Every structure is written in structure tokens, then in C-alpha cells.
C-alpha positions, 0 to 999 in steps of 0.5 A: 509108915510116914518115913516109907511114903516119903522114901517111895516118892523120894525114888520117884523124885529125888529132888523132893523137898520135905519138911516133918510135920505133927498135928492132930487128925480124927483125935489122934497126933498123927505124923508125916511130911509136907512135900514138895516137887517139880514135875511136868514143870509144875511144883507139886506139894504132897501132905502125908500124916500117920496116926494110929487107930484100933484098926491098924495105921493110917496114912493120909496123903493129899496131893495137888500141882500149884495150879490147883492149890487155891481151888483143892488146897483148902478142900483138902485140908476140909476132907482132913479135919472132918475126919473121925474114927469108929469107935 
């Protein structure tokens, strides 16, 4: 699913740059990408992460522009860190 999300973004933004990432989210190993691309003269950051749960695959996608990084970057990191799965 992480690769599919990256392919979809690459169709829209062919010159994007993506670095693979792994981290733990909601107690599960998550894989995805840290992605940067230009749109409307702004650098945009997009983070995708996928992990498996009992209910199915979870895709998390966060996006913000360089103008919003100081405000929304830490908020989105806190939201991701707060994720929990119900038993």
C-alpha cells in the first residue's frame, strides 16, 4: 500500500523525491516514505506510513507545505505518536 500511495503521488508530481522509512506506530512496525515535492512554488512534505492491524491495513498520510512546517509538523508527529489500536 505504501508503494501504491507513492506511485499515485508520483503520477501527480513526477519530480518528487522520496526516502523509504520504517518506524513503530500504534505498537506496529510501519513502512512508508518521506516525500518532498514542489507545488504552487512551495516545497511540500508528505509522509506515508502503512501497518497491519486485525481490522486490515492502515495507511497514514500527512502533508504540509514548508510555510506550515513549524506549526503543523510537530502537531502531526504528536498525532502519529498518539495512535493506538483497540484489541
